[in-house]
C-alpha positions in Angstrom: -97.6 -43.3 -39.4 -100.2 -41.0 -37.5 -100.9 -43.1 -35.3 -96.9 -43.6 -34.2 -96.7 -40.1 -34.2 -99.5 -39.7 -32.2 -98.0 -42.7 -29.6 -94.4 -40.9 -29.5 -96.0 -37.4 -28.4 -98.3 -39.1 -25.5 -95.0 -41.0 -24.4 -93.2 -37.6 -24.8 -95.4 -35.6 -22.4 -95.6 -38.4 -19.9 -92.1 -38.2 -19.5 -92.1 -34.2 -19.1 -94.7 -34.9 -16.1 -92.7 -37.5 -14.1 -89.5 -35.5 -14.8 -91.2 -32.5 -13.0 -92.9 -34.5 -10.5 -89.1 -36.1 -9.7 -88.1 -32.3 -9.4 -90.3 -31.5 -6.6 -89.6 -34.5 -4.5 -85.8 -33.9 -4.3 -86.3 -30.1 -3.9 -88.6 -30.9 -0.7 -85.8 -33.2 0.6 -83.2 -30.7 -0.4 -84.6 -28.4 1.9 -84.6 -30.3 4.9 -88.3 -31.2 4.8 -87.2 -35.2 4.6 -90.1 -36.2 3.0 -92.0 -35.9 -0.7 -94.9 -34.2 0.8 -96.4 -30.9 -0.9 -96.1 -27.7 0.9 -98.2 -24.6 0.6 -96.8 -21.2 0.2 -98.6 -18.2 0.3 -99.8 -16.6 -2.4 -98.3 -13.0 -3.1 -101.4 -11.0 -2.0 -101.9 -13.1 1.3 -100.0 -12.1 4.3 -98.5 -14.9 6.7 -99.5 -14.6 10.2 -97.0 -16.9 11.4 -94.5 -14.4 9.7 -95.6 -11.4 11.3 -97.5 -12.0 14.6 -95.6 -11.2 17.8 -95.7 -13.9 20.2 -98.4 -12.7 23.3 -96.3 -13.0 26.6 -97.3 -15.1 29.3 -99.4 -12.7 31.8 -97.5 -12.5 35.2 -98.4 -10.3 38.2 -96.0 -8.9 40.8 -96.3 -9.8 44.4 -95.1 -7.5 47.7 -93.5 -9.5 50.5 -92.7 -7.7 53.3 -89.2 -7.0 54.6 -90.0 -5.3 57.9 -92.7 -3.3 59.2 -95.1 -1.9 56.4 -97.3 0.9 55.9 -100.3 1.2 53.6 -101.1 5.0 53.0 -104.2 6.1 51.1 -102.3 7.6 48.4 -98.8 7.4 47.7 -97.3 9.7 50.2 -96.1 9.6 53.6 -98.5 12.7 54.2 -101.2 10.5 53.2 -103.6 9.3 55.9 -102.4 6.0 56.8 -104.6 2.7 55.4 -103.3 0.1 57.7 -100.0 -1.2 59.2 -98.6 -4.7 58.5 -96.2 -6.5 60.6 -93.2 -8.3 58.4 -95.7 -11.7 59.5 -99.3 -11.5 60.3 -101.3 -13.0 63.1 -100.5 -16.7 61.8 -96.3 -16.2 62.0 -97.0 -16.2 57.8 -94.7 -13.6 55.7 -97.3 -10.8 54.6 -97.6 -10.5 51.1 -100.0 -8.1 48.9 -101.0 -8.3 45.5 -99.1 -5.5 43.0 -102.5 -3.5 41.2 -100.1 -0.6 39.8 -96.7 1.1 40.2 -96.0 5.1 40.0 -93.1 6.6 40.6 -93.3 9.8 42.7 -90.5 12.4 43.2 -88.1 8.8 42.3 -89.9 7.0 45.2 -91.4 4.0 43.8 -95.0 3.2 45.0 -96.6 0.1 44.8 -100.8 0.1 44.4 -101.9 -3.4 46.7 -105.0 -5.3 47.2 -104.8 -5.7 51.1 -105.6 -8.3 53.1 -108.0 -6.1 55.0 -112.1 -5.4 55.5 -113.8 -4.2 53.7 -113.6 -6.7 50.8 -110.6 -5.5 47.7 -109.5 -2.8 49.9 -106.4 -0.9 48.1 -103.6 1.0 49.3 -99.9 2.8 48.4 -96.8 0.8 50.1 -93.5 2.7 49.4 -90.5 0.4 48.0 -88.0 -0.2 50.8 -90.3 -1.9 53.2 -91.1 -4.7 50.4 -89.5 -7.3 48.1 -90.8 -7.6 44.9 -91.4 -11.5 42.8 -93.6 -12.2 40.0 -96.5 -15.0 39.7 -97.8 -16.5 36.4 -100.5 -18.5 38.1 -104.0 -17.6 38.7 -107.3 -19.0 39.9 -110.5 -18.5 38.8 -113.3 -19.3 41.3 -116.8 -19.9 39.3 -119.5 -20.2 42.3 -122.8 -21.0 39.9 -120.4 -24.0 38.6 -119.1 -24.9 42.0 -115.6 -25.0 39.8 -112.3 -24.3 40.6 -109.8 -23.7 37.7 -106.3 -23.1 38.0 -104.3 -21.4 35.0 -100.9 -21.0 34.9 -98.5 -18.7 31.8 -101.7 -18.4 30.8 -102.1 -22.3 30.0 -105.2 -24.1 31.9 -103.5 -26.6 34.4 -106.6 -28.1 36.2 -110.6 -27.5 36.7 -111.6 -29.1 40.6 -115.2 -29.5 41.7 -115.3 -27.7 44.7 -118.4 -26.4 47.9 -118.9 -23.0 48.2 -120.7 -20.6 50.9 -124.5 -21.1 51.5 -127.2 -19.0 50.3 -127.4 -17.2 53.8 -123.3 -17.0 53.9 -122.4 -16.9 50.4 -118.6 -16.7 48.9 -117.8 -13.1 48.0 -117.0 -12.7 44.8 -114.1 -10.1 43.5 -110.5 -10.2 42.9 -108.1 -11.4 45.6 -105.1 -13.1 46.2 -103.6 -16.2 47.9 -102.0 -14.7 51.2 -101.3 -17.6 53.6 -100.6 -20.9 53.1 -101.9 -23.1 56.7 -101.3 -26.6 57.5 -104.1 -27.6 60.2 -102.7 -29.3 63.2 -104.6 -32.7 62.3 -105.5 -34.1 58.7 -109.0 -35.1 59.8 -110.3 -31.5 60.7 -112.7 -29.6 58.9 -110.0 -28.0 56.7 -108.4 -30.8 55.7 -104.5 -31.1 55.2 -104.4 -27.6 54.0 -106.3 -24.3 53.9 -104.9 -21.7 51.0 -106.1 -18.5 53.0 -106.9 -15.7 50.7 -107.5 -11.8 51.0 -111.4 -11.9 50.9 -113.5 -12.2 54.2 -117.2 -13.2 54.9 -119.3 -10.1 55.7 -121.5 -11.5 57.6 -118.9 -12.9 60.2 -117.0 -10.1 61.4 -116.9 -11.5 65.0 -115.6 -14.2 63.7 -111.7 -15.5 64.9 -109.8 -12.6 62.9 -112.4 -11.4 61.5 -113.9 -13.9 59.3 -111.3 -14.8 56.5 -112.1 -16.8 53.5 -109.7 -19.6 52.5 -109.6 -22.5 50.0 -109.3 -25.4 52.1 -109.2 -29.4 52.3 -112.0 -31.0 53.9 -113.0 -33.8 55.9 -116.2 -34.0 54.5 -115.9 -35.4 50.6 -119.7 -35.7 50.0 -120.7 -32.3 50.5 -118.2 -30.9 47.5 -120.1 -29.5 44.6 -122.6 -28.6 47.2 -123.5 -24.9 48.7 -123.3 -25.6 51.9 -120.1 -23.9 53.6 -119.8 -20.3 56.0 -118.1 -18.8 52.8 -114.9 -20.6 52.4 -114.2 -23.1 49.0 -113.7 -26.7 49.6 -112.1 -29.1 47.8 -111.0 -33.1 48.1 -107.6 -33.1 50.0 -106.2 -34.2 46.9 -107.2 -31.4 44.8 -106.4 -28.7 47.2 -102.7 -30.1 47.7 -102.2 -29.9 43.9 -103.2 -26.1 43.5 -100.7 -25.6 46.3 -98.1 -26.8 44.5 -99.5 -24.7 41.5 -99.9 -21.6 42.9 -97.4 -20.0 44.7 -98.5 -17.4 47.8 -99.4 -14.1 46.0 -101.3 -15.3 43.0 -104.2 -13.7 42.1 -107.8 -15.2 42.7 -110.5 -13.8 41.0 -114.3 -15.2 42.0 -117.2 -14.9 39.8 -121.2 -16.3 40.2 
């Protein structure tokens, strides 16, 4: 008799457990999960990160494109000394563009503090509204000289990394914060600049007597075997197929950060 009662009790416990499991599966499916996999719920004393965190916006930078003659002042005032004057286009007939560092309102007028494509490197000036149109870019290039590596980001995400050649010890690629200020296609793709040159606002400090003051560029090459070495006059050389990829990803005006 005792054995019969014990068996009945065990059967009853098993049925209760199975009923609970069955309810759990049905409840999960009715919630739209579509599976019988258990889901974890946060403890009452634990804060859910997904429920409380605010998405971080992707970084964006403003670019000022000349719509006519542009005057860059040393301070946000037309009575301030002139830093530099620019035409609507530059010496290569490419539109003049400037990477915006900050924006200020002075007497109801908007002024843009911008990086300038002039010597000395990382020069800045103030440009008044009206002479430029503003657009944005989410692309950025980082060049690590010691690693001979160029990295492209867009919307804060890594797009690609490329092996490059950089300046020689005698004529090193200058470090600092610059931007792409022009895109130029050589008359022949078989020359020293390859298929494309992405001019940046930097200059090789030791080549001031060169044409146009010795500007630095990220460009293709006709000497692929030298990629990965420190052999240039300050420019950053890439395989032709690689510089074309970077060109497609990175608009004019995008920042270029060069570090050792």
